[in-house]
matplotlib code that plots the C-alpha trace (Angstrom):
import matplotlib.pyplot as plt

x = [10.9, 10.7, 11.7, 12.8, 12.0, 12.4, 10.6, 11.2, 8.9, 9.2, 12.3, 11.7, 15.0, 15.5, 18.5, 18.6, 20.7, 21.4, 18.4, 19.7, 20.4, 23.0, 23.0, 26.1, 27.5, 29.8, 31.6, 30.2, 32.4, 29.7, 27.5, 29.5, 28.3, 25.5, 23.6, 22.4, 19.7, 17.9, 14.6, 11.8, 9.4, 10.5, 8.3, 10.5, 13.8, 13.8, 16.3, 15.7, 17.5, 17.0, 18.9, 21.6, 21.5, 23.4, 21.7, 19.8, 19.0, 16.3, 15.5, 13.7, 16.0, 15.1, 16.9, 20.7, 23.1, 24.5, 21.0, 20.7, 24.0, 22.8, 19.7, 21.7, 24.0, 21.1, 19.5, 22.7, 21.7, 18.4, 20.3, 22.9, 20.2, 18.1, 21.2, 22.2, 18.8, 19.2, 22.7, 21.1, 18.5, 21.3, 23.3, 20.2, 19.4, 22.9, 23.0, 19.7, 20.8, 24.2, 22.4, 20.1, 20.9, 22.6, 20.4, 22.4, 21.9, 20.3, 17.8, 17.0, 16.4, 14.1, 12.1, 11.6, 10.6, 8.1, 6.6, 6.4, 4.6, 2.2, 1.3, 0.8, -1.6, -3.4, -4.1, -4.2, -0.9, 1.1, 4.8, 7.4, 10.7, 12.1, 15.7, 17.1, 20.4, 22.5, 21.5, 23.1, 20.6, 17.1, 15.0, 13.1, 12.1, 9.8, 10.8, 8.6, 8.6, 7.2, 10.5, 10.8, 14.2, 14.4, 17.2, 18.3, 18.5, 14.7, 14.6, 16.2, 13.3, 10.1, 7.7, 5.2, 7.9, 9.1, 5.5, 5.2, 8.1, 6.9, 3.4, 4.8, 6.7, 3.8, 1.5, 4.0, 3.1, -0.2, 0.7, 4.1, 4.4, 4.0, 0.8, -2.0, -3.8, -0.8, -0.7, -4.4, -4.4, -1.4, -3.4, -5.8, -3.1, -0.9, -3.0, -1.1, 1.3, 2.9, 3.6, 5.1, 7.3, 8.6, 9.4, 11.3, 13.4, 14.8, 16.6, 19.9, 20.0, 23.0, 21.6]
y = [16.1, 18.5, 17.2, 19.9, 19.4, 21.8, 20.7, 22.3, 22.5, 19.8, 20.4, 20.8, 19.6, 15.8, 13.6, 9.8, 7.9, 4.2, 1.9, 1.2, 4.7, 4.7, 6.7, 8.8, 10.4, 13.4, 15.7, 19.2, 21.6, 24.2, 21.5, 18.3, 15.0, 15.1, 12.1, 12.4, 9.7, 9.1, 7.5, 6.2, 7.3, 10.9, 13.2, 16.2, 17.4, 17.8, 18.4, 16.8, 17.8, 15.6, 15.5, 12.8, 12.3, 13.8, 16.3, 14.3, 15.4, 13.1, 13.4, 11.3, 9.2, 11.4, 14.3, 14.5, 14.4, 17.8, 19.3, 17.9, 19.5, 22.8, 22.8, 22.2, 25.1, 27.4, 26.8, 26.4, 29.3, 27.6, 24.3, 25.9, 27.7, 24.5, 22.4, 24.6, 24.0, 20.2, 20.3, 22.2, 19.5, 16.9, 18.7, 19.0, 15.3, 14.2, 16.4, 14.9, 11.4, 12.0, 13.2, 10.2, 7.8, 4.7, 1.6, -1.7, -4.1, -6.7, -4.3, -2.9, -6.5, -7.3, -4.1, -4.8, -8.4, -7.6, -4.7, -7.0, -9.6, -7.0, -5.6, -9.1, -10.1, -6.8, -7.2, -10.9, -11.5, -14.7, -15.0, -17.7, -16.4, -13.0, -11.8, -8.5, -7.4, -4.4, -4.3, -1.9, -2.1, -2.5, -1.4, -4.7, -7.6, -10.7, -13.9, -16.3, -18.5, -15.5, -15.0, -11.3, -9.5, -6.2, -3.5, -3.0, 0.8, 0.9, 1.7, 5.1, 6.1, 7.8, 5.2, 5.7, 5.1, 2.0, 0.7, 1.5, -0.8, -3.6, -3.4, -3.2, -6.5, -8.1, -7.3, -9.0, -12.3, -11.9, -9.9, -10.7, -7.6, -3.8, -3.7, -1.1, -3.7, -3.8, -0.1, 0.2, -2.5, -0.9, 2.4, 0.6, 0.0, 3.1, 5.8, 7.5, 4.6, 6.3, 9.5, 7.4, 5.6, 8.9, 10.0, 6.8, 7.3, 10.5, 8.5, 6.9, 3.2, 3.5, 6.6]
z = [4.5, 1.6, -1.8, -4.3, -8.0, -10.9, -14.0, -17.4, -20.5, -23.1, -25.2, -29.0, -30.2, -30.3, -30.6, -31.0, -28.5, -27.7, -27.3, -23.8, -22.3, -19.6, -16.4, -15.9, -12.7, -13.2, -10.9, -11.6, -9.6, -8.7, -7.0, -6.7, -8.1, -10.6, -11.9, -15.5, -15.9, -19.2, -18.4, -20.6, -17.9, -18.1, -20.3, -20.0, -18.5, -14.7, -11.9, -8.4, -5.2, -2.1, 1.2, 1.3, -2.5, -5.4, -7.8, -10.4, -13.9, -15.5, -19.2, -21.9, -24.1, -27.1, -25.4, -25.9, -23.0, -24.2, -23.9, -20.3, -19.3, -20.8, -18.7, -15.6, -16.4, -17.3, -13.9, -11.8, -9.5, -8.6, -8.0, -5.7, -3.7, -3.1, -2.6, 0.2, 1.8, 1.4, 3.0, 6.0, 6.4, 6.3, 9.0, 11.2, 10.7, 11.6, 14.6, 15.9, 15.3, 17.0, 20.1, 20.4, 23.2, 21.7, 21.9, 22.4, 19.5, 21.8, 23.1, 19.6, 18.3, 21.3, 20.7, 17.0, 17.5, 20.2, 18.2, 15.1, 17.2, 18.6, 15.2, 13.7, 16.5, 16.2, 12.5, 12.1, 10.2, 10.3, 9.6, 9.9, 11.4, 12.0, 11.7, 12.9, 11.4, 10.6, 7.0, 4.5, 1.6, 3.1, 6.0, 5.8, 3.6, 3.5, 1.8, -0.2, 3.0, 5.0, 6.9, 7.8, 8.0, 9.7, 9.9, 13.5, 12.8, 12.6, 16.3, 15.5, 13.3, 14.4, 15.9, 13.0, 10.4, 12.3, 12.3, 8.6, 7.8, 10.0, 8.6, 5.1, 5.5, 7.3, 4.4, 2.1, 3.8, 2.0, -1.1, -2.7, -4.8, -4.8, -6.9, -6.6, -4.5, -2.1, -1.6, -1.2, 1.5, 3.2, 3.4, 5.6, 8.3, 8.0, 6.4, 3.5, 2.7, -0.3, 1.7, 4.5, 2.0, 0.7, 4.2, 4.9, 1.8, 3.3, 6.0, 5.3, 6.1, 8.4, 10.2]

ax = plt.figure().add_subplot(projection="3d")
ax.plot(x, y, z, "-o")
ax.set_aspect("equal")
plt.show()
């Protein structure tokens, strides 16, 4: 799914702010909720627009909040245009999901457990127990004891995205972090792991 970003040149004027910059969400009438997020990783002001997410303005801590709001106002036409595109994507996605045949929870759990077992055998992974629940915060997780938890809504995703989540958690039975080594190893099983992860983030957990 397309992610829209508008990046601006490095601002010349600087303003000191708190050593612990705070993210603020404001209701901006022309576009709705807007997240203003000072980030030590940001090198310049940028505006991001993604389906199912508020408009986000990221900026380095040395840039003032006032300057960030001025950038938003200056490029409000661009924001409104691309926000309309994002809303269209949202509507199409909801329409597609609403027309999918409903899968009973017991059937969904069975499908996910069987597929997890199949992928584990295929690639030589070992895990302890598996839990399938209607989770609200994660698609999947793997505990220190190699217990794998899966979101029952995984059955509503494309098969390749479902497999991506299952293999992601299976790999955590061997590598308990998201280091470069983890992503490099995951590439061996799913191809472009980072790209798959970005695609997954475009889907809401509740679907």
